[in-house]
C-alpha angles and dihedrals in degrees: 000000000000124000118224113220120211114248091230132046118264091241094052113111138172120265118205123219090256091054091050086065098038105038103021101036092232106142101178119137119239094259091054092048092052091049092050090048092052089050092050091244098116133036113272116249127241124219117233097189135308109000095332111126128183143168128226118249094227091057093046090049090052090049092051089045091056090061091049089050090049092049091048092047090054091050093055095054 
């Protein structure tokens, strides 16, 4: 019998736009977020129903980690 693994970690949860500002210190307006998403520079949103959009914590953490990696790469030059 095979076990089906979920595609996202169990601890992954959606973060609303308000929580982006409050909890993640990401102050971008909706238009800027959409532009960054289209350019592939910010995780893409998921829609939870109606007009409610959110981003996954794992993708946000990876996005933030990319800035840390870029900083550290500059420091080692």
